[in-house]
N, CA and C atoms as an extended XYZ file, in Angstrom:
435
Properties=species:S:1:pos:R:3:atomname:S:1:resname:S:1:resid:I:1 pbc="F F F"
N        18.407       29.387      -15.132 N   MET     1
C        19.099       28.982      -13.829 CA  MET     1
C        18.727       27.350      -13.868 C   MET     1
N        19.709       26.960      -13.815 N   LYS     2
C        20.083       25.203      -13.843 CA  LYS     2
C        20.009       24.434      -12.323 C   LYS     2
N        19.459       23.158      -12.440 N   ILE     3
C        19.490       22.688      -11.337 CA  ILE     3
C        20.150       22.806      -10.563 C   ILE     3
N        21.400       22.526      -11.329 N   ASP     4
C        22.420       22.347       -9.779 CA  ASP     4
C        22.635       23.764       -9.300 C   ASP     4
N        21.882       24.941       -9.768 N   GLN     5
C        22.271       25.904       -9.243 CA  GLN     5
C        20.899       26.732       -8.279 C   GLN     5
N        20.356       25.218       -7.782 N   LEU     6
C        19.336       26.066       -7.037 CA  LEU     6
C        19.723       25.452       -5.489 C   LEU     6
N        19.179       26.218       -4.543 N   SER     7
C        19.797       26.110       -3.118 CA  SER     7
C        18.582       26.489       -2.530 C   SER     7
N        18.223       25.906       -1.138 N   PRO     8
C        17.068       26.206       -0.516 CA  PRO     8
C        17.160       28.219        0.059 C   PRO     8
N        16.030       28.471        0.509 N   ALA     9
C        15.474       29.639        0.703 CA  ALA     9
C        17.026       29.846        1.913 C   ALA     9
N        17.046       31.317        2.411 N   ARG    10
C        17.845       31.744        3.784 CA  ARG    10
C        16.716       30.753        5.007 C   ARG    10
N        17.670       30.397        5.543 N   GLY    11
C        16.665       30.070        7.239 CA  GLY    11
C        15.710       28.823        6.756 C   GLY    11
N        15.753       28.031        5.846 N   ALA    12
C        14.982       27.049        5.541 CA  ALA    12
C        15.725       25.629        6.270 C   ALA    12
N        16.678       25.390        5.858 N   ARG    13
C        17.488       24.184        6.950 CA  ARG    13
C        18.140       24.694        7.791 C   ARG    13
N        17.469       24.728        8.952 N   LYS    14
C        18.324       24.681       10.296 CA  LYS    14
C        19.023       23.469       10.628 C   LYS    14
N        20.609       23.625       11.231 N   VAL    15
C        21.349       22.912       11.685 CA  VAL    15
C        21.502       22.660       13.063 C   VAL    15
N        21.118       20.928       13.315 N   GLY    16
C        20.380       20.530       14.700 CA  GLY    16
C        21.664       20.893       15.621 C   GLY    16
N        21.539       20.962       16.363 N   TYR    17
C        22.200       21.606       17.578 CA  TYR    17
C        22.789       20.236       18.054 C   TYR    17
N        24.055       20.438       18.377 N   ARG    18
C        24.550       19.075       18.904 CA  ARG    18
C        24.743       19.202       20.471 C   ARG    18
N        24.374       17.876       21.239 N   LYS    19
C        24.129       18.227       22.545 CA  LYS    19
C        25.463       17.281       23.239 C   LYS    19
N        25.811       17.587       24.155 N   GLY    20
C        26.814       17.161       25.198 CA  GLY    20
C        28.247       17.877       24.813 C   GLY    20
N        28.281       19.217       24.712 N   LEU    21
C        29.275       19.847       24.593 CA  LEU    21
C        29.955       20.198       25.465 C   LEU    21
N        30.203       19.878       26.729 N   GLY    22
C        30.644       20.448       28.275 CA  GLY    22
C        29.220       20.990       29.215 C   GLY    22
N        29.862       21.349       29.836 N   ILE    23
C        29.120       22.394       31.022 CA  ILE    23
C        28.751       24.034       30.154 C   ILE    23
N        29.415       24.653       29.553 N   GLY    24
C        29.532       25.771       29.319 CA  GLY    24
C        28.350       25.883       28.838 C   GLY    24
N        28.412       24.974       27.506 N   SER    25
C        27.361       25.471       26.339 CA  SER    25
C        26.038       25.459       26.736 C   SER    25
N        25.532       24.913       27.984 N   GLY    26
C        23.433       24.653       28.168 CA  GLY    26
C        23.591       23.358       27.995 C   GLY    26
N        24.286       22.890       27.399 N   TRP    27
C        23.565       21.027       26.718 CA  TRP    27
C        24.591       20.236       26.845 C   TRP    27
N        25.296       20.562       28.125 N   GLY    28
C        26.202       19.667       29.052 CA  GLY    28
C        25.480       18.599       30.098 C   GLY    28
N        26.710       17.818       29.976 N   LYS    29
C        25.842       16.789       31.698 CA  LYS    29
C        25.221       16.284       31.021 C   LYS    29
N        23.605       16.272       31.417 N   THR    30
C        22.796       16.147       31.164 CA  THR    30
C        21.774       15.714       29.760 C   THR    30
N        22.764       16.903       28.778 N   ALA    31
C        22.346       16.695       27.597 CA  ALA    31
C        20.651       16.875       27.457 C   ALA    31
N        19.663       17.732       28.164 N   GLY    32
C        18.784       18.347       27.315 CA  GLY    32
C        17.655       17.195       27.948 C   GLY    32
N        18.415       15.995       28.747 N   ARG    33
C        17.440       15.187       29.287 CA  ARG    33
C        16.796       14.846       30.457 C   ARG    33
N        17.058       15.944       31.644 N   GLY    34
C        16.857       15.840       32.991 CA  GLY    34
C        17.827       14.881       33.363 C   GLY    34
N        17.734       14.285       34.897 N   SER    35
C        17.881       13.261       35.538 CA  SER    35
C        17.855       12.431       36.332 C   SER    35
N        17.966       11.065       36.015 N   LYS    36
C        17.450       10.577       36.313 CA  LYS    36
C        16.025        9.444       35.263 C   LYS    36
N        15.798        8.274       35.179 N   GLY    37
C        14.620        7.801       34.496 CA  GLY    37
C        14.693        7.519       33.825 C   GLY    37
N        13.634        7.180       33.033 N   GLN    38
C        13.317        6.099       32.104 CA  GLN    38
C        14.098        6.849       30.491 C   GLN    38
N        13.644        8.009       30.573 N   LYS    39
C        13.596        8.945       29.258 CA  LYS    39
C        15.388        9.233       29.301 C   LYS    39
N        15.618        9.379       30.341 N   ALA    40
C        17.044       10.115       30.151 CA  ALA    40
C        18.465        8.466       30.300 C   ALA    40
N        17.556        7.026       30.376 N   ARG    41
C        18.734        6.398       29.265 CA  ARG    41
C        18.786        6.137       28.349 C   ARG    41
N        19.919        5.672       27.970 N   SER    42
C        19.995        5.227       26.659 CA  SER    42
C        18.736        4.344       25.598 C   SER    42
N        18.228        4.920       24.823 N   GLY    43
C        16.923        3.498       24.477 CA  GLY    43
C        16.002        3.690       25.087 C   GLY    43
N        16.047        4.837       26.264 N   GLY    44
C        14.847        4.651       27.359 CA  GLY    44
C        13.842        4.883       26.304 C   GLY    44
N        12.514        4.956       27.026 N   GLY    45
C        11.239        5.540       25.911 CA  GLY    45
C        10.353        4.021       26.563 C   GLY    45
N         9.179        4.301       25.978 N   THR    46
C         7.761        3.273       26.079 CA  THR    46
C         7.682        3.730       24.145 C   THR    46
N         7.250        2.010       24.321 N   ALA    47
C         6.920        1.227       22.825 CA  ALA    47
C         5.789        1.883       22.843 C   ALA    47
N         5.094        1.708       21.586 N   PRO    48
C         4.315        2.159       20.364 CA  PRO    48
C         3.243        1.695       20.826 C   PRO    48
N         2.139        2.301       21.630 N   GLY    49
C         0.877        1.657       22.107 CA  GLY    49
C         1.076        1.712       23.584 C   GLY    49
N         1.992        1.801       24.368 N   PHE    50
C         1.828        1.837       25.804 CA  PHE    50
C         1.257        2.911       26.708 C   PHE    50
N         0.277        2.233       27.706 N   GLU    51
C        -0.146        3.382       28.091 CA  GLU    51
C         0.055        3.177       29.886 C   GLU    51
N         1.254        3.712       30.113 N   GLY    52
C         1.609        3.919       31.366 CA  GLY    52
C         1.298        2.476       32.306 C   GLY    52
N         1.120        1.348       31.979 N   GLY    53
C         0.837        0.357       32.980 CA  GLY    53
C        -0.450       -0.253       32.574 C   GLY    53
N        -1.730        0.482       32.213 N   GLN    54
C        -2.915        0.383       31.818 CA  GLN    54
C        -3.157       -0.749       30.814 C   GLN    54
N        -3.709       -1.578       30.640 N   MET    55
C        -3.998       -2.538       29.637 CA  MET    55
C        -4.292       -1.576       27.992 C   MET    55
N        -3.578       -2.292       27.477 N   GLN    56
C        -3.727       -1.272       26.560 CA  GLN    56
C        -4.768       -1.371       25.565 C   GLN    56
N        -5.294       -0.779       24.587 N   LEU    57
C        -6.680       -1.216       23.715 CA  LEU    57
C        -6.424       -2.355       23.266 C   LEU    57
N        -5.331       -2.245       22.570 N   ALA    58
C        -5.441       -3.332       21.424 CA  ALA    58
C        -5.229       -5.112       22.180 C   ALA    58
N        -5.209       -4.716       23.622 N   GLN    59
C        -5.489       -5.956       24.240 CA  GLN    59
C        -6.725       -5.949       24.638 C   GLN    59
N        -7.527       -4.997       25.066 N   LYS    60
C        -8.636       -4.838       25.593 CA  LYS    60
C        -9.692       -5.451       24.698 C   LYS    60
N        -9.463       -5.917       23.603 N   MET    61
C       -10.415       -6.147       22.288 CA  MET    61
C       -10.490       -7.269       22.168 C   MET    61
N       -11.449       -7.539       21.786 N   PRO    62
C       -12.087       -9.180       21.055 CA  PRO    62
C       -11.199       -9.550       20.536 C   PRO    62
N       -10.618      -11.135       20.838 N   LYS    63
C       -10.108      -11.570       19.400 CA  LYS    63
C       -10.573      -12.634       19.102 C   LYS    63
N       -12.141      -12.778       18.590 N   ARG    64
C       -12.538      -14.183       18.374 CA  ARG    64
C       -12.712      -14.096       16.746 C   ARG    64
N       -12.686      -15.903       16.591 N   GLY    65
C       -13.080      -16.292       15.372 CA  GLY    65
C       -11.691      -16.496       13.757 C   GLY    65
N       -12.100      -16.940       12.963 N   PHE    66
C       -10.858      -17.385       12.050 CA  PHE    66
C       -10.154      -15.748       11.197 C   PHE    66
N        -9.792      -15.697       11.155 N   ASN    67
C        -8.829      -14.314       10.272 CA  ASN    67
C        -7.637      -15.212        9.149 C   ASN    67
N        -7.934      -15.290        7.944 N   ASN    68
C        -7.147      -15.580        7.056 CA  ASN    68
C        -6.329      -14.696        6.049 C   ASN    68
N        -6.444      -13.430        6.462 N   TYR    69
C        -5.354      -12.136        6.433 CA  TYR    69
C        -3.850      -12.483        5.412 C   TYR    69
N        -3.098      -13.141        6.675 N   ARG    70
C        -1.912      -13.402        5.900 CA  ARG    70
C        -1.654      -14.655        4.729 C   ARG    70
N        -2.986      -15.612        4.667 N   PHE    71
C        -3.258      -16.624        3.213 CA  PHE    71
C        -3.742      -15.935        2.326 C   PHE    71
N        -4.545      -15.092        2.821 N   ARG    72
C        -6.320      -14.927        1.225 CA  ARG    72
C        -4.906      -14.752        0.125 C   ARG    72
N        -5.858      -14.790       -1.295 N   THR    73
C        -5.328      -14.528       -2.593 CA  THR    73
C        -5.908      -13.432       -2.889 C   THR    73
N        -4.902      -12.631       -3.370 N   GLU    74
C        -5.776      -11.270       -3.738 CA  GLU    74
C        -5.901      -11.353       -5.566 C   GLU    74
N        -6.710      -10.487       -5.758 N   TYR    75
C        -6.665      -10.319       -7.829 CA  TYR    75
C        -6.950       -8.912       -7.741 C   TYR    75
N        -6.274       -8.538       -8.789 N   ALA    76
C        -6.337       -7.228       -9.578 CA  ALA    76
C        -7.545       -7.421      -10.089 C   ALA    76
N        -8.770       -6.144       -9.735 N   VAL    77
C        -9.892       -6.352      -10.688 CA  VAL    77
C       -10.118       -5.287      -11.484 C   VAL    77
N       -10.363       -6.119      -12.855 N   ILE    78
C       -10.715       -5.479      -13.612 CA  ILE    78
C       -12.132       -5.277      -14.304 C   ILE    78
N       -12.899       -4.056      -14.950 N   ASN    79
C       -14.368       -3.651      -15.141 CA  ASN    79
C       -14.492       -4.096      -16.655 C   ASN    79
N       -15.506       -5.281      -16.990 N   LEU    80
C       -15.565       -4.939      -18.406 CA  LEU    80
C       -15.594       -4.047      -18.955 C   LEU    80
N       -16.429       -2.595      -18.461 N   LYS    81
C       -16.076       -1.664      -19.183 CA  LYS    81
C       -14.442       -0.931      -19.561 C   LYS    81
N       -13.321       -1.303      -18.661 N   ASP    82
C       -12.445       -0.870      -18.852 CA  ASP    82
C       -11.938       -1.821      -20.097 C   ASP    82
N       -12.485       -2.778      -20.128 N   LEU    83
C       -11.636       -3.777      -21.603 CA  LEU    83
C       -11.880       -3.132      -23.168 C   LEU    83
N       -12.697       -2.322      -23.256 N   ALA    84
C       -13.255       -2.113      -24.683 CA  ALA    84
C       -12.262       -1.091      -25.929 C   ALA    84
N       -11.323       -0.898      -24.847 N   LYS    85
C       -10.044        0.210      -25.572 CA  LYS    85
C        -8.800       -0.755      -26.214 C   LYS    85
N        -9.239       -2.291      -25.750 N   PHE    86
C        -7.941       -3.141      -26.157 CA  PHE    86
C        -8.267       -4.600      -27.621 C   PHE    86
N        -9.463       -4.142      -27.907 N   GLY    87
C        -9.495       -4.612      -28.899 CA  GLY    87
C       -10.167       -5.984      -28.809 C   GLY    87
N        -9.090       -6.991      -29.577 N   ALA    88
C        -9.801       -8.045      -29.705 CA  ALA    88
C        -9.958       -8.905      -28.426 C   ALA    88
N        -8.460       -9.233      -28.240 N   ALA    89
C        -7.877      -10.150      -26.788 CA  ALA    89
C        -7.287       -9.570      -25.739 C   ALA    89
N        -7.644      -10.416      -24.870 N   VAL    90
C        -6.713       -9.562      -23.688 CA  VAL    90
C        -6.829      -10.256      -22.569 C   VAL    90
N        -5.188      -10.109      -22.730 N   ASP    91
C        -4.884      -11.235      -21.196 CA  ASP    91
C        -3.925      -10.456      -20.273 C   ASP    91
N        -3.240      -11.065      -19.183 N   PRO    92
C        -3.011      -10.281      -18.194 CA  PRO    92
C        -1.214       -9.666      -18.787 C   PRO    92
N        -0.574       -9.775      -19.342 N   GLU    93
C         0.425       -9.491      -20.361 CA  GLU    93
C        -0.272       -7.964      -20.712 C   GLU    93
N        -1.183       -7.890      -21.871 N   ILE    94
C        -1.766       -6.865      -21.914 CA  ILE    94
C        -2.184       -5.521      -21.291 C   ILE    94
N        -3.126       -5.976      -20.263 N   LEU    95
C        -3.081       -5.161      -19.271 CA  LEU    95
C        -2.354       -4.882      -18.299 C   LEU    95
N        -0.634       -5.547      -17.827 N   TYR    96
C         0.365       -5.109      -17.366 CA  TYR    96
C         1.607       -3.883      -17.931 C   TYR    96
N         1.000       -4.288      -19.164 N   LYS    97
C         1.595       -2.676      -20.788 CA  LYS    97
C         1.078       -1.638      -20.451 C   LYS    97
N        -0.428       -2.093      -20.346 N   ALA    98
C        -0.961       -0.955      -20.109 CA  ALA    98
C        -1.132       -0.221      -18.793 C   ALA    98
N        -0.040       -1.139      -18.196 N   GLY    99
C        -0.413       -0.242      -16.755 CA  GLY    99
C        -1.378       -0.869      -15.233 C   GLY    99
N        -2.445       -1.506      -16.356 N   MET   100
C        -3.476       -1.400      -15.336 CA  MET   100
C        -3.290       -2.567      -13.753 C   MET   100
N        -2.468       -3.401      -14.204 N   ILE   101
C        -2.219       -4.616      -12.790 CA  ILE   101
C        -0.669       -4.114      -13.245 C   ILE   101
N        -0.364       -5.221      -11.584 N   ARG   102
C         1.341       -5.753      -11.247 CA  ARG   102
C         1.445       -6.743      -12.404 C   ARG   102
N         3.104       -6.637      -12.103 N   LYS   103
C         3.430       -8.104      -12.899 CA  LYS   103
C         2.991       -8.965      -12.741 C   LYS   103
N         3.022       -9.518      -11.752 N   ASP   104
C         2.501      -10.981      -11.528 CA  ASP   104
C         0.820      -10.476      -10.505 C   ASP   104
N         0.371       -9.676      -10.946 N   SER   105
C        -1.001      -10.282      -10.290 CA  SER   105
C        -1.951      -10.985      -11.249 C   SER   105
N        -2.996      -11.720      -10.161 N   LEU   106
C        -3.969      -12.822      -10.604 CA  LEU   106
C        -4.986      -11.359      -11.011 C   LEU   106
N        -5.693      -11.883      -12.187 N   VAL   107
C        -6.305      -11.271      -12.773 CA  VAL   107
C        -8.164      -11.103      -12.400 C   VAL   107
N        -8.737      -11.036      -12.239 N   LYS   108
C       -10.188      -11.166      -12.100 CA  LYS   108
C       -11.128       -9.850      -12.546 C   LYS   108
N       -12.073      -10.834      -13.706 N   ILE   109
C       -12.648       -9.676      -14.435 CA  ILE   109
C       -14.781       -9.716      -13.779 C   ILE   109
N       -14.851       -8.547      -13.488 N   LEU   110
C       -16.341       -8.131      -13.101 CA  LEU   110
C       -16.872       -7.774      -14.042 C   LEU   110
N       -18.195       -7.756      -13.979 N   GLY   111
C       -19.141       -7.468      -14.738 CA  GLY   111
C       -19.774       -6.254      -14.501 C   GLY   111
N       -18.970       -5.077      -14.409 N   VAL   112
C       -19.463       -3.837      -14.573 CA  VAL   112
C       -19.072       -2.843      -15.834 C   VAL   112
N       -20.628       -2.479      -16.450 N   GLY   113
C       -19.944       -1.915      -17.376 CA  GLY   113
C       -21.106       -2.990      -18.532 C   GLY   113
N       -20.841       -2.583      -19.829 N   ASP   114
C       -20.838       -3.097      -21.190 CA  ASP   114
C       -19.928       -3.903      -21.937 C   ASP   114
N       -20.302       -5.463      -22.104 N   ALA   115
C       -19.292       -6.331      -22.767 CA  ALA   115
C       -18.895       -5.845      -24.334 C   ALA   115
N       -17.504       -5.855      -24.682 N   PRO   116
C       -17.770       -5.591      -25.829 CA  PRO   116
C       -17.664       -6.882      -27.175 C   PRO   116
N       -18.461       -6.415      -27.779 N   LYS   117
C       -18.262       -7.795      -28.872 CA  LYS   117
C       -17.440       -8.309      -29.332 C   LYS   117
N       -17.302       -9.347      -29.238 N   GLY   118
C       -15.954      -10.684      -29.640 CA  GLY   118
C       -14.815      -10.630      -29.039 C   GLY   118
N       -15.223      -10.260      -27.837 N   LEU   119
C       -13.835      -10.200      -26.788 CA  LEU   119
C       -13.349      -11.389      -26.603 C   LEU   119
N       -12.031      -12.222      -26.812 N   GLN   120
C       -11.644      -13.076      -26.045 CA  GLN   120
C       -10.814      -13.041      -24.613 C   GLN   120
N       -11.035      -13.078      -23.804 N   ILE   121
C       -10.695      -12.716      -22.486 CA  ILE   121
C        -9.663      -13.789      -22.117 C   ILE   121
N        -8.258      -13.783      -21.257 N   LYS   122
C        -7.569      -14.635      -20.495 CA  LYS   122
C        -7.329      -14.287      -19.078 C   LYS   122
N        -8.434      -14.750      -18.402 N   ALA   123
C        -8.021      -14.297      -16.667 CA  ALA   123
C        -7.759      -15.159      -15.843 C   ALA   123
N        -7.714      -15.006      -14.640 N   HIS   124
C        -7.471      -15.868      -13.482 CA  HIS   124
C        -9.367      -16.148      -12.923 C   HIS   124
N        -9.802      -15.600      -12.656 N   LYS   125
C       -11.225      -15.490      -12.352 CA  LYS   125
C       -12.213      -14.595      -13.129 C   LYS   125
N       -13.652      -15.273      -13.093 N   PHE   126
C       -14.667      -13.819      -13.290 CA  PHE   126
C       -15.840      -14.367      -12.870 C   PHE   126
N       -16.618      -13.113      -12.728 N   SER   127
C       -17.758      -13.217      -12.169 CA  SER   127
C       -18.620      -13.613      -12.668 C   SER   127
N       -19.800      -13.943      -11.984 N   LYS   128
C       -20.999      -14.469      -12.089 CA  LYS   128
C       -21.126      -13.479      -13.829 C   LYS   128
N       -21.636      -12.379      -13.358 N   SER   129
C       -22.265      -11.356      -14.528 CA  SER   129
C       -21.074      -11.303      -15.718 C   SER   129
N       -19.921      -10.990      -15.594 N   ALA   130
C       -18.916      -10.620      -16.571 CA  ALA   130
C       -18.975      -11.904      -17.435 C   ALA   130
N       -19.298      -13.345      -16.693 N   VAL   131
C       -19.184      -14.760      -17.714 CA  VAL   131
C       -20.524      -14.164      -19.058 C   VAL   131
N       -21.813      -14.194      -17.936 N   ASP   132
C       -23.370      -13.526      -18.629 CA  ASP   132
C       -23.032      -12.846      -19.648 C   ASP   132
N       -22.228      -12.017      -19.489 N   LYS   133
C       -22.269      -10.935      -20.401 CA  LYS   133
C       -21.489      -10.810      -21.235 C   LYS   133
N       -20.211      -11.536      -21.056 N   LEU   134
C       -19.517      -12.177      -22.485 CA  LEU   134
C       -20.026      -13.132      -23.029 C   LEU   134
N       -20.315      -13.991      -22.469 N   THR   135
C       -21.588      -14.713      -23.653 CA  THR   135
C       -22.502      -14.151      -24.136 C   THR   135
N       -22.663      -13.215      -23.985 N   ALA   136
C       -24.170      -12.865      -24.523 CA  ALA   136
C       -23.681      -12.257      -25.670 C   ALA   136
N       -22.475      -11.509      -25.345 N   ALA   137
C       -21.926      -10.445      -26.540 CA  ALA   137
C       -21.130      -11.541      -27.783 C   ALA   137
N       -20.900      -13.070      -27.463 N   GLY   138
C       -20.156      -13.646      -28.801 CA  GLY   138
C       -19.197      -13.512      -27.996 C   GLY   138
N       -18.556      -13.329      -26.615 N   GLY   139
C       -16.796      -13.297      -26.501 CA  GLY   139
C       -16.536      -14.877      -25.942 C   GLY   139
N       -15.350      -14.697      -25.708 N   LYS   140
C       -14.860      -16.014      -25.516 CA  LYS   140
C       -13.925      -16.015      -24.241 C   LYS   140
N       -14.133      -16.819      -23.107 N   ILE   141
C       -13.525      -17.130      -21.842 CA  ILE   141
C       -12.132      -18.229      -21.676 C   ILE   141
N       -11.531      -17.908      -21.231 N   GLU   142
C       -10.415      -18.299      -20.902 CA  GLU   142
C        -9.922      -18.784      -19.496 C   GLU   142
N       -10.453      -19.407      -18.938 N   VAL   143
C        -9.427      -19.557      -17.490 CA  VAL   143
C        -8.088      -19.731      -16.988 C   VAL   143
N        -7.062      -18.938      -16.706 N   LEU   144
C        -6.076      -19.102      -16.294 CA  LEU   144
C        -6.052      -20.233      -15.103 C   LEU   144
N        -4.852      -21.158      -14.542 N   ALA   145
C        -4.271      -21.422      -13.719 CA  ALA   145
C        -3.710      -20.644      -12.528 C   ALA   145
């Protein structure tokens, strides 16, 4: 059997019923929407979160303080234990080719695990523990702009 010979099982694909096909069809005139009212109109219905005129939950919740969500800087986080397999030098391009980060990600190295000996790392940010472990293992650190 080939992929072009495959088809859905009988009864698996059900054709949607066309409404508004005249009085005799049973789906004519109001087409199953009942008569009048908000839900009978075209484009009718309520917005998500609408609670029938009651104060909506999202409006009831307190909104205080500063929120930096839209302007935050996101880093792809890499642990020291994951860098052992890369050999002597590691930079964002190598991590991208290995599938560990996305193309334009900023990279932050965390100090989880043991640092490989003599490792040269280029990244945008380092945690304090990562710097301590890398320097103790004789590695070099380069902070990218």
